[in-house]
C-alpha positions as CSV (number, residue, x, y, z in Angstrom):
1,M,-61.9,22.6,-2.6
2,I,-63.3,21.7,0.6
3,R,-64.4,25.1,2.6
4,T,-63.6,25.6,6.5
5,E,-64.6,27.7,8.5
6,N,-61.0,27.5,11.1
7,A,-58.3,25.2,9.1
8,E,-55.5,26.9,9.1
9,L,-53.9,28.6,6.2
10,A,-51.2,27.6,3.5
11,P,-49.5,31.0,2.7
12,G,-51.5,32.0,-0.5
13,V,-54.1,30.8,0.1
14,E,-57.4,32.3,0.8
15,P,-59.3,32.3,3.8
16,G,-61.5,29.7,4.2
17,V,-59.6,27.1,1.7
18,L,-58.3,24.1,2.8
19,A,-54.9,23.2,1.3
20,V,-53.5,19.8,1.4
21,D,-49.9,19.9,1.2
22,P,-47.9,16.9,-0.5
23,A,-45.5,16.5,1.9
24,T,-48.0,16.0,4.7
25,D,-50.9,14.0,1.8
26,P,-51.6,10.2,2.7
27,E,-52.5,9.6,-1.1
28,A,-49.9,11.9,-2.7
29,G,-48.4,10.1,-5.0
30,L,-50.9,7.3,-6.0
31,A,-52.6,7.9,-9.4
32,T,-48.6,7.5,-10.3
33,A,-48.3,4.2,-9.4
34,E,-52.1,2.6,-9.9
35,Y,-50.5,3.8,-13.4
36,A,-47.2,1.6,-13.3
37,I,-49.3,-1.3,-11.4
38,A,-51.5,-1.0,-14.3
39,T,-48.6,-0.4,-16.8
40,V,-46.7,-3.8,-16.1
41,A,-49.8,-5.4,-15.9
42,A,-50.9,-4.7,-19.9
43,V,-47.8,-6.1,-20.5
44,G,-47.7,-8.5,-18.9
45,F,-50.8,-9.4,-20.6
46,A,-49.6,-8.8,-24.0
47,G,-46.7,-10.8,-23.4
48,L,-49.3,-13.5,-22.3
49,L,-51.5,-13.3,-25.5
50,I,-48.0,-12.4,-28.6
51,T,-47.2,-15.8,-26.9
52,V,-50.3,-17.8,-26.9
53,L,-51.4,-16.0,-30.6
54,K,-47.5,-17.3,-32.3
55,S,-48.7,-20.9,-31.1
56,D,-49.1,-23.1,-34.2
57,T,-52.5,-23.9,-32.8
58,V,-54.0,-21.0,-32.7
59,R,-52.6,-19.3,-35.8
60,G,-53.8,-21.9,-37.7
61,L,-57.5,-21.2,-36.3
62,L,-56.9,-17.9,-37.7
63,E,-55.9,-18.6,-40.9
64,G,-58.8,-20.7,-41.4
65,I,-61.1,-17.9,-40.3
66,I,-59.4,-15.3,-42.8
67,S,-59.7,-17.3,-45.3
68,S,-63.0,-18.6,-45.1
69,A,-63.6,-15.3,-45.0
70,L,-61.9,-14.0,-47.9
71,S,-63.5,-16.9,-49.8
72,I,-66.8,-15.6,-49.0
């Protein structure tokens, strides 16, 4: 918490402590929005990854890697 000398106090806040009002805080809800954007980006990347991994070329490469690893 930020300590100040002449801050306006919210009800129930001890003197000398600056309270942040969520209704007037310009950054209220930003963390939620950032999580939402990151989740949408992750889902998009997962969809792209699934599309690439389902291709015949990549499937053949992965089968070759697994086969050579198991034959050693």
